[in-house]
C-alpha positions as CSV (number, residue, x, y, z in Angstrom):
1,M,-29.3,-24.7,-31.5
2,F,-27.1,-25.5,-28.5
3,L,-24.2,-23.8,-29.9
4,K,-26.2,-20.2,-30.4
5,E,-27.5,-20.5,-26.8
6,F,-24.2,-21.4,-25.7
7,F,-22.3,-18.1,-27.4
8,D,-25.2,-16.1,-27.7
9,K,-25.5,-16.2,-23.2
10,E,-26.5,-12.6,-21.6
11,L,-26.1,-11.3,-19.0
12,Q,-27.9,-11.7,-15.7
13,C,-28.2,-10.8,-12.6
14,T,-27.4,-13.9,-9.7
15,N,-29.6,-12.3,-7.7
16,C,-33.2,-11.5,-9.1
17,D,-32.5,-13.1,-12.7
18,R,-32.7,-9.8,-14.2
19,T,-31.3,-9.7,-18.1
20,L,-29.1,-6.7,-17.6
21,S,-28.1,-4.6,-21.1
22,S,-26.5,-1.5,-21.4
23,G,-27.1,1.5,-18.6
24,D,-27.4,-0.6,-16.3
25,E,-24.8,-0.2,-12.7
26,I,-23.5,-3.1,-12.0
27,F,-21.7,-5.1,-9.3
28,I,-19.4,-7.9,-10.6
29,S,-17.3,-10.7,-8.5
30,L,-14.5,-12.0,-10.7
31,T,-12.0,-14.3,-10.3
32,L,-8.8,-12.9,-11.9
33,P,-6.9,-16.4,-14.6
34,N,-3.9,-17.0,-14.8
35,E,-2.4,-15.0,-18.6
36,R,-3.3,-18.4,-20.4
37,K,-6.5,-17.5,-19.7
38,M,-7.1,-14.1,-19.6
39,P,-10.8,-14.4,-21.7
40,I,-11.0,-12.0,-24.1
41,G,-14.5,-10.4,-26.1
42,V,-17.5,-8.0,-25.7
43,L,-17.6,-7.5,-22.0
44,D,-20.9,-8.9,-21.6
45,K,-20.4,-12.2,-22.7
46,V,-16.9,-12.2,-21.0
47,L,-18.7,-11.4,-18.2
48,S,-21.5,-13.8,-18.6
49,K,-19.2,-17.0,-19.0
50,H,-16.0,-16.1,-16.5
51,S,-17.6,-14.0,-13.1
52,N,-18.6,-16.0,-9.9
53,K,-21.4,-13.3,-9.4
54,V,-23.1,-10.2,-11.4
55,H,-25.3,-8.2,-9.1
56,C,-27.3,-5.1,-10.6
57,K,-27.6,-2.1,-8.2
58,T,-30.5,-3.1,-6.5
59,C,-30.2,-6.6,-4.9
60,Y,-26.4,-5.0,-4.5
61,E,-27.5,-2.8,-2.2
62,R,-29.7,-5.3,-0.6
63,I,-27.2,-7.2,-0.1
64,K,-25.1,-4.7,1.1
65,L,-27.7,-3.6,3.5
66,S,-28.6,-6.7,5.1
């Protein structure tokens, strides 16, 4: 069960914890890894595992205005 949860981690907004899905506009902070550690795979799974911050459009605009 633990491995399934690890590999099936959903992409969520860092600020409001809303689960992001296909068609959502997202804003991401990602530190580019070196060539040997370059992530490969389905985009939402790679981003959920390697991104520093992920924001939905609503939270990003709220942060940008403050």
